[in-house]
N, C-alpha and C positions, 0 to 999 in steps of 0.2 A: 319877184326883185324886194318887193316889201318882208319877205322872210329876209332874203339876205341882209338885207339895210340893218332889221334886229339883232342879225345873227353879230354883223358889223360891231354895232353900237354897245352890247353887251360881253364881247368877248375884247381878247389883250390882239392889238393889232400886229402880223407880221408884217415882216419887211418882202420882199422877195426874194430876196438874197438869204432867208431864214436857215431855208434846209440844208444849206451845206455848213452848217455850224449843230448840224444834228450829230450824236452819238453814234460811233460806223458799226457796235452790236449791244444787246440789253444788256451785259456786264460795264459797257460804257456810260451808262447812263447814270442821273445821280439826281436832286431835287434841284439842281440849278441848270440840270438840262438832259431833261426829262423826253421823250419820246410823247409825240399826239398821239392819239388815239389811229386816224387815219394813215399813220406810219407802221402802228405796230400790226391792226390788223392785216394789211397785207403781208405781216413777214408773216404771222400766224399761220394762213392760208398755206403758204407756202412751204413751212414744214410741215401742215398737212396731209399738202397734196405730196412729199415724198413719199409718203407712205403705201404701203400696199394692201389691196383688196384684202378681204380679211372675212371669213365664213364665224357669223355670234347668231347664236342662237338665247332665243329670250321669249318673253310673252307678248302677245299682241294688246296694244290698247288704242281708242281712241278713232279704229279703222275712219277714215273718208276717202273718198273717189272723188277724183274729179279729171276731167277728159279720159286724158288717157296714165293718169299717174293715179298710184293710189298714197294718202299718206298715213303714218301710222306714226302709233309711239312703241317701243321693244323698250319690254320693263325685265330687270332681272326677277327671276324666280326665287331667289334668295337674300338681297339684299336692296335696299329702297333709293335703285339707279334705273336710271333709262337714261333712254337715244330716241332722237328723233329718225324715221328713216322713211324715203319713198321706194318706193317699186315701180317696176311698168304694171297698166293696167292688166296686160297680156299676159306677164306670166302670174302672177295671181290666179287672175282666170284658169289657165292651166296647170292649177294646185289639181282640178278636181272638186276641190271642196270647199266649202265658204271660208271666205280669213275674216272671224270673227274677234272680238274682243274675249278676252282669255285664251283664245288657242295657241299652244306653242307651237312656234316657227325655227326654224336656220335660214340666213337670207346671207348669199352674200353679195358686200357693199362695200367701197370706199369711203372713208373718212373725206368730207365737204367739209368747208369752212364758210361758212354767209360773212363775207366781211361786213356789210350797214347794219346787219339786224348781230353780230358777235354771235351767231349762232353755228355749233356741231351739229352735221346732219350726216345721217348715210342711205349714200346713195347706191340704191340696189339694184342689180340685174337680172337674180336668180332668187328661189324663194321655196324651201319645202317646207311640210308639214314633219311635225316628229307625232309619230303616229307612238300608238299605245305599246308597240312589237321592238320602238325605239327605247321606248322609257325602260319597259320590263326588260331587254337585255340590257338598256344599262345598272339597273339596279343588280342583276343577277353578276356583273361584272363584280360591281362594290361588293356582293356577296360574299364572293370566294377569296375575292381580296383580304376582306375584316377575318374571314372567318383563317385564314394563312394565318397571321396573326393573332388566333387564337381569341378573339373577341367575345364567340360565341360556344366557346368552349364549354361542356357540363362540367369542368372543376370549377368553373369561376361563379357558377351560379349557387344561392342559397334557398333555405328552406322560406317562408313566408311565417312570419312570428303568431302562434297560437292565439295568442289575445294582445292586439296592438293598444297603446294607448295613446293613441292620437294615427291617424289617418292621412296621409298626405295625397292630396284631389291637383290634379293640373288638366283643368278643361276648357273649352272653349266657353267664349263670354255667354253665348244665350244657344242655347241646346237641348235636349233631353237625357245627356250624356250624366250631367250630373244629377240630375234627379232620380234617374235609375242606378247609378251606384250608390244614394245618401239613403233611397229607400230601401233598396233591398235589403244591405247592411244595417241599418236601424231595425228593418223586419225582424234580423237573424238575433241582432243583439242591440238589444234598446241602448245600452251602454255607451258604444260608439260614439267617438270624437272626430270631426273632417278638422284639417288645418287645410282649406281653397284657395286653390291663385288660376282666377280665371284668365286665360291668354288665348289670344289668338293662334287656333290652329291649322290655318292654309295662308297660302299668300305666301311674298315675302318677308314678312313680320313672323310668319309662325316657328320657324328653326330657333332666332333670337329668345321670342317669349319662351319658347316652353325651357331650352336649357337651363334660359337663367331661374326659371321654376322649378328646374329637377333641383338646380345646385342649391337654391334658399331651401325648400323644405330638405335637405340629404342634410346640411349646416343644422336642424332642427333636433335637442336631445328627445324630445318626445315622440319625435316624429318615426314611429317601426317599421313602417310598410307608407309605399309610394303607387297611389293609381296612374297612370295616362289614360284618359278615356274620351273617345271622339265617337259619335253613334254611325261611323261606315262614312261612305262616301265615295266619288269616281279616284281614277286612279289616278290623276292629277290634282285633286285634292288633298289624297294621304302624301302625295311627294315630300312632305316635308317629316315625315315619317318614319324614311328612306333616303335621307340627307346623312352623308360623313360625319358633319359638326353635331349634328345632334345624336345619330348614334354612339359614336365615342363620347361623349356627356354622359350617356346613359349607362356607357362602360363603365365607367369609371365614378359612378354612382354607389356608396358604401350599402348605403340601407336598401333592404330588398325593395328590386320594382315588378309592378303588375302591369302589361301593356294590354290595355282592352283597346282599340282599335276598331275592333268593328267590322274589321273586312274580311270572309272570308274566302273567297278566290283568291285575292293576289295580298298574301300577308307581306306588310311592311319591314324594314329594314330592325324595327323598333321591336317586335313580335316574337325576334330571332335573339336581338341581346340581352333581354329583360330576363330575370327569373320565373316568372309565370307568365304565361299569355293566354286572358282569359278571352272565350270568343265574341263577347260583346259587355257592354258595362253592367247588364244585368249579373252578368256569371262573375265578373269583377268587384261585386259588393258581395256577392257571396260566397266567394272564395279569401276573403282578406278577415272576413272574422267566424267565428263559429255562430251553430247554431245555437240559440241559450236553450231551447225546448229540449231537441237530439241530448245538449251537455247534461238539461236536469234529468233523464230519462238514463244517462249512462251512469249518473251520479247516482243516483237510484238503487240504478242496476249494481253499482259496487258498493254501495254501502251493503246491502241485500249478501253478497256475496259475503263482503267481510263477516255480518251480522253470522252465515252461518257457518262458514270459516270460524269465526269462538267458540258458538257453541258446538257444534264438534270437537273443537279445542279441550273444551270446559268438559266434556260426556267424557272423553275418553281418557282426561287427568281423573276422573274422579273414579271410573272403571280401574282404573290402577292403582287408586289409595286403596279402592276397595278388596283388589286383592292382596294389598300390601297386608291390609288387617287381617282378613280372612287369615295369614299364615300364621303357623303355629308360633313360631317367635316374635310374632306380635301379640297373639293374641294371648300367650302365657308367657313371657319376658322371661321367669323366674326360670322355669327350665332350662333356657340357655343357658343361666348361673349354675348346675347343678354339677355338670361335672368340675368345671372349676372350683365348686367349692369342696371337692372332695378333693381335688388335687390340690388344692391347699390345707385341707385336715392332714395328709399326709405330709406333706412338704414340710408345715409347721411342729409334727411329732419327729418327725426324722433331725428340725434344726434344734426342737430340747434336748433330744437326746446326745446328738451331738456335741451342744456346748454346753452339758452335763459331764460327757465324758473328757471335753476339754479340760474346765474347768478341775477336775480330781486329779486331770495328771499334773497340771500346773500345780497344784496343793502339792503333791508329793517333791516334786521336783522343788518346789519351795523350800519344804520343810529339810531336804537333801541339803538345798545348798544353805539353808541359815544354819543347818548343823555344823556343815563344812567352816561355816563362815565366825562359829564362836569358836573352831576349837582351834581356829588359827588368829580369832582376836585378841590382841594385848589383854583386852579384857578378864578371859580365861587366865590369862598370866596372874595379874595381880589377885585373883579370886584365890588362887595357889599361895599366897602371902609375898607374893611380891611387890616390889612401889619402882615409883619412875622419876628420876630425880632431875632439878632440872636448876640451873643457876637463875639470876634475876633476869636475865637475856633471851629463859625460855629453852637455853640449851640442854640438850640433855646428857647430864653426866656418865662420863662411863671409866675416869681414872682419877685415884688421887690427887693426881698432881693439875685438874682441869680446875681444881677450889683453893681456896685458901682457908687460914685460923678466922673466924668471923664471919667468913662468906654467910649470905644470909640465901636458903637455899629451900626450894618446890618439891614438896614429896608430895606423889598420886598414889594414893592403896587403891585399897579394890573398892571401897567404902565412901570413899574423898579423897580430900588431903587434907596437908598438915604444910606448917612451915618452920624450918628446922635450923640451928645456926649451927658453923662448923669450930668444934669446939679443938677436933687434931684430926690431922693428916698424918696416914700412914699405908705405906708403900706395902701392895703384898709381897708377900715371902716368895 
C-alpha cells in the first residue's frame, strides 16, 4: 500500500473513465492523447502472439539451468544481435551433447512478449545442434553458388608483384600470425614495408572488421599486395572467412590478395577467391617478397653471363677485323686501283685522240664556212671597187629618182666611208 501511495503522489491522477478517451489505434495517438505503457504492452503482446513458431539459428551464450528450464542467449554469428530464449531441460538433455557457451544450435521457438518487463523472449520446444557436417554442407553449397557466378575463375586472378612497395596485412589484434608474416618477409627482404590493420578475426564482428580493412587497404595507392592472415583454428572459428559478404568483398578487391588462414583440412572460401593461397602465415611472408640472397645470386649470375657474352662478342669482332686486315685488298689497297688506273689511262688517250680529231674537223668546216661567207659577203663586193650609197636616213640608194640635187649622201667603200653631195641627177639610158 505504501508503494501504491507513493505512485499516486508522483503520477497524474486518472479518472475511472479515462480509458474511454484513449485512441483506438496506434495511428490515432498523439502527444495530447498518448497510450500509457500498460495499454501498449498488451497490444505488443497480442501482435507478437500472432507470429508463427520459427526455426532460428545462432550461437549460444550465458547458458543457465533452473529446474525444468534452460535459459540462454542466442547470438547471431555475423552481427551484434541477440535474443533471449528458454528451452525445456528435457529437450536440451536429449541433444546428446552438452549445451555450452559458443555452441551453434537451431531451435524451434515461438516469440513471446513479457508485458511487465517489456522483453521479447523465444520460448522453444525443440533444439538441434549444428554439427560440423551441417556447416561444411552449407559452405559447400555457397561455394558452388559463387563458383557458378565466376568468383573463383582463374581468369579473375592476378599475379603478385615481384617487389611490393608496401604490403597490406590484415591480422588479429593478438596472435602469432602478424609476427610470422612480418618476420619471414623482412628476413627475406629487409626493405619490406607493411601497412597493418589489426581486427577481430572470429565472432560476430569479424566479417565487418575484415571487410572494412580490405577496402581501406585496397584504396591505398602504395599498397601493392594484401595478406589476410590467421594462424588456423577450428572450423567454427574460421566461419567468418567463408561468409558470403566477406568472400564477395574479397572478389571486388583490385589489389592482389593473399589468403593465409592456415587451415589445411577444410579450406575456407577466402582461400578459393584469393589470388594466392598460402598454407600458413609463414608461407605468406615468404611468398609476397623475393629472397634478397637468391636475387643477389641471380644478379651475380646474370652479370657473369653478360660479361661472358660481351667478351665472346668482342673476341669474335676482333677476329673478324684481323681477317679483314689480312685480305690483300686491305693489306695492299693500291693493287685494287691498278686495273682502274690502266683503264683510265687508255680512256684518257682515246679521249685525246677523239678530241683532236674533232677539233681538226671543226677547223676545216670553219675555214670552208668562212670562205663561203667571204665570197658572199658585201665586203668582197666593196673590195672590187663597188660602193654602197645611203641617204640621210640610212636607206640604200638604188635609183637616181631616190635623191635630189644638193642631197647629202653617205658612201661606203672598201676601206671606209665618205660623204658626198648630189650635183646632178641623170636617169639611166
